[in-house]
Steps between C-alpha positions, in 0.01 A plus 500: 500500500133598496316545830264214408800264476605573859173423679248220539201487268189706570306176562757387757494840670122486529520142636751608766276790605199266514702265728560794736858592409543873558829660400614844390678431176715721281277427198122488454274372222271764347240475225369770270141589448369339177683652204269387219151369424610142570575602862871429450711612792872551544660329799834631626746454783617832640695614807258541791615861547358584155158352577331837564636638174373193311158525666470862386561374142215248502668196655356310795692313767458122463747334735845512652773350277768322705843471340760224548658659807168562676382146428838369616439655842146357519568150369619259770802290408377227733136445594267224611408327823692332781454166324604609154692802376549625148793684346472756220699453179518753217671444168558701182428294189553562128143631468428662835490412869384205711429484873414193705492371855675174589448311822814558707711188518295315239508495121131581474371815330168612646450798277647575163363786306490560133779700346443875531633793300677663793621422849235717667222293339667178619534630854141631506362166384694318773376747763139462388537121511641482853230734636212323322627159615544623858877441517537853634267771629485854367560634852827301514640671190764772537286789376 
């Protein structure tokens, strides 16, 4: 399995950082300096311990790259308020992964994401959603 298949997308990683999530991850996203006249760059996921080596070869650090296990620690199974709590559900489908939050004790889905290529992307989208919608605070996450 390629590194890119084990982590959330670069856009999700940047969104998590912008929301204030700070975590030391095993992988990081790096981007090359432009490699042609069209300013094309190469974006890779590499082990964090190889970041200095990559930087010496013309790559620049872009963002952390949480994998499934790291997102599993961060992502609350149950979140919400005293009045209403939500429970995380994750499911493998024929084409990828889905994650959603149901209201506990009710048959009402409050958040259902689009199908993602891998489980890390599904978990990252759910985490972004619960932080943006104030169902949990970054400081309450198990960092």
